[in-house]
Phi, psi and omega in degrees: 000133181280164181299321181296319180292327179293317179297317181296318178299318177297313181299315178300318180295318176296319179295321180293318179295317178300317180296320178300311182296323180297325182279353189273002183252148180296138175227146178285130177262329177203157175217153177227113000289159181291152178300138177060022179275157174244119188252135177290324178238147180292145178286155174262351178205163168248126183229124183244131178250125183250171179269355182221158177289142187254154173269113185303325184291341181244021183251128187216143174232132175240153176231129177240144179273186184294338177271008182067025176266139179294139173263125183293122178238150170290167178304136177296151177237143172265131184300128183290337179267344178213096186290004174265002183241132177236142182212162176213138175289147182241134176290175175304128182249147176271165176300145180149182179269140180227148179242126174263123176238126186235155172210150179199172174228137180273172183300333179269011172092003180277133178265149181212151178206162179187182180203160172201164180255156164211163183234138172257125181282000000 
């Protein structure tokens, strides 16, 4: 095998490994309320649907208002019937912009986090 062939084989192997690692992290497939949505009525909960099963002990949802002040939420729960879904009940919200910030760990130990906005009219 030539040096050039060895380099190509290593590059292909690393590319394959990178693609596998990139797919190993939890990603949101859907959210309620939806990211960047404008709602006529305030939501009563935040519900996040992921592509992998979540570890309840390491799953968290935070909600911040337009002034970046935390909105008090009960502890997020992972659905007992679908471990890919995490939710938290939301108190009555006033009109304005809100930021949902989440973090979790999947069953295989990978951590993930993210955030998105929604607006209550």
